[in-house]
Structures are given as structure tokens and as C-alpha cells.
C-alpha positions as a printed Julia matrix, in Angstrom:
332×3 Matrix{Float64}:
 43.26  190.98  105.19
 46.39  188.95  104.33
 46.49  187.46  100.86
 47.27  183.83  100.17
 50.69  182.92   98.79
 49.35  183.32   95.28
 48.09  186.79   95.99
 50.35  188.44   98.5
 53.67  189.0    96.93
 56.03  191.66   95.81
 55.31  195.07   94.38
 57.55  196.07   91.58
 56.94  199.4    89.93
 59.62  200.63   87.6
 59.96  204.27   86.73
 61.79  205.27   83.56
 65.53  205.23   84.18
 67.97  207.77   82.83
 70.58  206.16   80.64
 73.23  208.42   82.05
 72.81  206.74   85.43
 73.13  203.28   83.94
 76.28  201.85   85.46
 79.76  202.25   86.82
 82.39  199.95   85.35
 84.57  197.96   87.69
 86.43  195.98   85.07
 88.05  196.57   81.74
 86.53  198.04   78.62
 83.34  196.65   77.15
 83.77  193.36   75.41
 80.93  193.9    72.98
 79.66  190.48   74.08
 82.47  188.4    72.53
 82.24  184.64   73.02
 84.89  184.37   75.73
 84.17  187.64   77.6
 81.23  187.93   79.98
 79.89  191.35   80.96
 78.36  190.65   84.36
 76.4   193.14   86.44
 76.09  193.01   90.2
 74.98  195.02   93.23
 77.59  195.81   95.86
 76.37  193.51   98.62
 76.74  189.87   99.66
 73.82  188.61   97.57
 74.89  190.42   94.44
 78.67  190.13   94.58
 79.66  186.99   96.48
 79.55  184.52   93.58
 81.46  186.85   91.3
 84.05  187.4    94.04
 84.47  183.64   94.48
 84.69  183.04   90.72
 87.31  185.78   90.36
 89.44  184.57   93.26
 89.25  180.87   92.45
 89.91  181.17   88.73
 86.55  179.72   87.75
 86.11  181.97   84.71
 89.39  180.81   83.23
 88.6   177.2    84.11
 85.53  177.38   81.88
 87.19  179.31   79.07
 85.77  182.72   79.98
 86.94  186.21   80.92
 84.74  188.36   83.16
 84.15  192.1    83.2
 82.1   192.91   86.29
 80.14  196.14   86.53
 78.45  197.47   89.65
 74.89  198.83   89.62
 72.71  200.38   92.3
 69.69  198.16   91.6
 68.26  195.37   89.46
 66.04  197.36   87.06
 69.08  199.22   85.72
 70.67  195.88   84.87
 67.57  194.7    83.04
 67.75  197.89   80.99
 71.42  197.26   80.24
 70.64  193.72   79.1
 68.03  195.08   76.72
 70.45  197.56   75.17
 73.24  194.95   74.86
 75.45  196.72   77.38
 75.45  193.67   79.63
 75.29  189.88   79.24
 74.28  188.8    82.75
 73.07  190.58   85.85
 71.68  190.21   89.35
 68.21  191.23   90.57
 66.27  191.13   93.81
 62.64  190.02   94.13
 61.34  193.54   93.58
 62.53  193.45   89.95
 61.27  189.93   89.16
 58.31  191.17   87.13
 60.71  192.42   84.46
 61.82  188.97   83.25
 58.22  187.81   83.69
 57.21  190.52   81.24
 59.7   189.18   78.69
 62.57  191.62   79.2
 65.13  189.01   80.3
 65.56  185.39   81.37
 66.08  184.2    84.93
 68.96  181.75   84.52
 69.57  180.94   88.2
 67.99  181.52   91.58
 70.61  182.81   94.02
 69.5   183.23   97.65
 66.42  183.85   99.75
 66.62  187.4   100.98
 65.9   188.95  104.35
 67.7   192.24  103.81
 64.72  194.51  103.18
 63.38  196.9   105.79
 60.95  199.71  106.34
 62.96  202.16  108.42
 61.88  205.28  110.28
 63.3   208.1   112.33
 63.54  207.69  116.13
 60.16  208.1   117.8
 58.21  206.5   114.93
 57.5   202.99  116.18
 54.73  201.69  113.92
 53.56  201.84  110.32
 50.44  203.73  111.43
 52.67  206.48  112.79
 54.06  207.02  109.29
 50.67  208.27  108.07
 51.03  211.67  106.41
 54.82  211.59  106.67
 57.48  211.75  103.97
 58.84  208.34  102.98
 61.57  207.69  100.4
 61.55  204.64   98.17
 63.7   203.34   95.3
 60.92  202.5    92.86
 60.7   199.05   91.33
 63.01  197.47   93.89
 62.69  195.26   96.95
 62.58  198.43   99.06
 59.4   199.36   97.23
 58.13  195.83   97.76
 58.67  195.68  101.53
 57.07  199.09  102.01
 53.94  198.05  100.13
 53.63  194.77  102.01
 54.05  196.51  105.36
 51.49  199.17  104.49
 48.99  196.52  103.46
 49.52  194.59  106.69
 48.8   197.81  108.59
 45.64  198.47  106.58
 47.26  201.34  104.7
 48.3   202.24  101.15
 50.91  204.53   99.66
 48.27  207.24   99.42
 48.5   207.49  103.21
 52.12  208.64  102.87
 54.02  211.36  101.06
 56.07  209.1    98.79
 59.31  210.51   97.38
 61.08  208.33   94.75
 64.84  208.34   95.33
 67.89  206.39   94.23
 69.61  204.36   96.97
 72.55  206.69   97.57
 70.2   209.66   97.99
 68.1   207.71  100.48
 71.16  207.13  102.67
 71.81  210.86  102.72
 68.15  211.88  103.13
 67.47  209.56  106.06
 70.81  210.28  107.75
 70.18  214.04  107.57
 66.55  213.53  108.69
 65.14  215.12  105.55
 62.65  212.25  105.28
 60.73  210.42  107.99
 61.26  206.92  106.69
 62.09  204.7   103.74
 61.56  201.34  102.11
 65.15  200.15  101.96
 67.6   197.32  102.6
 70.83  196.18  104.2
 73.76  196.8   104.01
 72.87  200.43  103.2
 70.65  200.6   106.29
 73.71  199.78  108.4
 75.4   202.87  106.98
 72.47  205.01  108.12
 72.58  203.45  111.59
 76.11  204.76  112.04
 74.59  208.25  111.93
 71.31  207.36  113.65
 71.93  204.47  116.08
 68.33  204.42  117.28
 66.87  204.24  113.76
 63.62  202.25  113.86
 62.95  199.13  111.8
 59.19  198.84  111.3
 59.08  195.84  108.93
 61.35  193.14  107.53
 61.05  190.2   105.16
 60.57  187.65  107.91
 57.35  189.39  108.94
 55.86  187.77  105.82
 57.75  184.46  105.74
 54.6   182.38  106.23
 53.16  183.85  103.04
 56.03  184.89  100.78
 59.45  183.82   99.57
 61.93  186.49   98.49
 64.28  184.9    95.93
 67.16  186.83   94.4
 68.29  185.76   90.95
 70.74  186.0    88.09
 69.39  187.12   84.72
 70.6   187.08   81.13
 69.63  188.86   77.95
 67.02  187.16   75.81
 69.17  187.29   72.69
 72.16  185.75   74.44
 70.11  182.83   75.76
 68.58  182.23   72.33
 71.73  182.65   70.24
 74.55  181.44   72.47
 73.39  178.65   74.79
 76.95  177.35   75.11
 78.13  180.63   76.63
 75.17  180.54   79.0
 76.06  176.96   79.96
 79.64  177.95   80.75
 78.54  180.89   82.89
 76.05  178.7    84.76
 78.8   176.14   85.35
 80.88  178.93   86.92
 77.95  180.05   89.09
 77.24  176.49   90.21
 80.84  175.94   91.3
 80.86  179.29   93.07
 77.59  178.39   94.82
 79.07  175.1    96.04
 82.1   176.95   97.39
 80.01  179.67   99.05
 77.81  177.1   100.79
 80.76  174.99  101.98
 83.14  177.86  102.83
 80.85  180.75  103.71
 83.39  182.56  105.88
 85.94  182.6   103.07
 83.28  183.69  100.57
 82.44  186.58  102.89
 86.11  187.57  103.08
 86.46  187.41   99.29
 83.34  189.55   98.87
 84.68  192.12  101.32
 87.92  192.25   99.38
 86.1   192.77   96.08
 83.85  195.46   97.5
 86.69  197.02   99.53
 84.65  197.12  102.71
 85.2   195.59  106.18
 84.64  191.85  106.55
 82.33  192.54  109.5
 80.02  194.55  107.26
 79.68  191.73  104.74
 79.29  189.21  107.56
 76.33  191.15  108.94
 74.84  191.46  105.46
 75.21  187.73  104.79
 73.42  186.93  108.05
 70.27  188.52  106.6
 70.02  186.0   103.78
 69.66  182.27  103.26
 72.35  180.75  101.05
 71.08  177.97   98.76
 73.47  175.32   97.49
 73.22  173.78   94.03
 71.7   170.54   95.24
 68.9   172.41   96.94
 68.35  174.64   93.92
 68.2   171.63   91.61
 65.63  169.97   93.89
 63.54  173.13   94.24
 63.54  173.51   90.45
 62.62  169.9    89.76
 59.86  169.67   92.38
 58.23  172.9    91.21
 58.88  174.95   94.35
 60.66  177.74   92.49
 57.88  177.74   89.91
 55.38  178.18   92.74
 57.33  181.16   94.09
 57.33  182.79   90.68
 53.67  182.03   89.97
 52.73  183.66   93.25
 54.69  186.76   92.3
 53.02  186.86   88.89
 49.56  186.89   90.45
 50.56  189.98   92.37
 52.1   191.62   89.3
 48.83  191.15   87.44
 46.95  192.8    90.31
 49.5   195.63   90.35
 49.06  196.2    86.62
 52.58  195.16   85.68
 51.47  192.06   83.79
 48.31  191.74   81.73
 47.9   188.09   82.66
 49.81  185.41   84.6
 52.94  184.1    82.88
 54.15  180.52   83.06
 57.55  180.66   84.8
 58.89  178.15   82.29
 58.77  180.96   79.74
 61.4   182.99   81.59
 63.04  180.77   84.23
 65.5   178.5    82.42
 65.77  175.94   85.17
 66.61  173.21   82.66
 69.72  175.13   81.61
 70.76  175.61   85.22
 70.44  171.92   86.04
 72.0   170.9    82.71
 75.1   172.99   83.43
 75.86  170.63   86.3
 75.89  167.5    84.18
């Protein structure tokens, strides 16, 4: 049976992560967190990279007295780990990693977009979730790929125990599905588009919009707890940069897509297709959704699920980890 909005939300299970796989630097050397240098993590897609691309191209860091060192990661949980070890100041996460700030490991400093990039994919000939029973399915644990798989299984009256689950990192999933070593995966765009180049008739068994009447899938920017506590002025400056970049992205989406493609060194058409899977939120909308409690409702609903999944011992007030007041204040 479907859960209500306060019950049916994302799964986020995080396996221990090897430090050696932590990150790949795309900027200069580490700043050590100096006051004017921001170490910012991102994922190489439209959601994760577009605001950084805009800020870089439009000189927004310099405008606010900052220098940015951007570092690319394969997922959100790795960035949370990097925040905790002081190897990063800010990062980007999808909904599948939202339990981590809820458990006190970081602060959500800004909501970014509403995502529709996640998919359950399967090899040609598998046309329903029920047909995945007993088959080998890859999943990047603790991510939105994990989340969409769990939601789709539940809707089909199934659980992960009905499948042969194989935890994999995203790059391995691309290879495993493309070479037909696994039958399916909980995954996302734009990586799914890469697989489709090898398997044009790849099946998509579930997507975010299948649950849109029950769930919202916010992506977010996060910061280290110590940074937020000890250097609120630096946080304010970074949020001012993000707000300006959000305004530009909403008003000039085509240019933001082109700038993102340039940063990621991929075709504009690929970023364009990726962007089409997500809802861009402008700052006015984000301010309103913060002030009227909508974002808090999204996060409370997620927390109820995290409690059920054993990731949180009890529900957490979003005000303890979503610093919406700082986000709004950065615009004043």
C-alpha cells in the first residue's frame, strides 16, 4: 500500500566509503579552508555543476571576495565524508543522501532543484519490476539510485530481498549494464544516457514522476558543521554567490546549460537533456517555500522514512540542519 507523504520517502543507506576513492580535484591545491578560498564539491551533471559554472563564468566569486576550488565527486555521501574530515567546505547532494545532514553530519544551506533524473533501468525484454525478481540489480548505495529502486520495489509489492543486489559505484554501473553483466540498476541521468548509446532499447521501469503525488525530490547544497558555526560570514558570502547564480540560471537557462557543458567538457545537447529532467527553482520561490514551511514539510517527510529505515533514531526538526534563515538573509 502507498504511504502518505510523511511515510513514503527516500531510502538512503550509506555503506562505508574508502578514503582513497574520496575525490578528484578539478581546481588548484587545497586551500586548507582559508577565509577567502572556498573548497566546493559537485557532481558532474546539471544539478550539481550548473551554479558553480555560472559563478565561475560570471565572476561571482570575485564579486563577493572569494576564490573557488571546485572538486568533482561521484556522489553526495562522499562529499559529506569530505566535509567531516575538513577536506571540503561546501558540497552538493541529491535526495538519497539527505539523511546524512539530518543525522547531524552537515548542514543543508540551500535547496537547489527538484529532481526527476532517477530511474530504475533494465535490460531489453524486462518490462516490469516484477520481471526483475531473482535477477541481478546494481545500485550505488546511499544515493538517489538506491532511493528510486526501493520506492519502485515497494510500489510493485516487492523488497530488495526479491533481487540479487550488487552494490556498485556509478562508473562501474555504466560498464556493468552496458556489457549486460547485470540485469538492471537503480541509477540516474545523465549516466543512463551513456548506457543508452550502447543499448538503445534499454528499459526504464520507474522514474521520479511516478511518485510525484506523494514525494518531492529536492537536491541541496551542504556545508560543514564547523564552518557554519565558526564562520557565518563566509557562509553568507557563498550563499550570496549561489543566490545570484540561481537568479541567472532561472532567467538564462540556455546560457547556464552552455556554461555547464563547457565546465564539464561535454556536449551542450547532453546537458540540455539532463536539465530537462529537473525543475529549476529561483530564489524567490525558494524564499517563499522556506518561509511558508513547504521545504520543512519535504524534509520532515523524509525524516519519517529515515526513522523507519533505521537511519535516524527519531524524527529531527529540519530547523536543526536546514539553515533557511541564512539562505534568506544572504539576499538582504
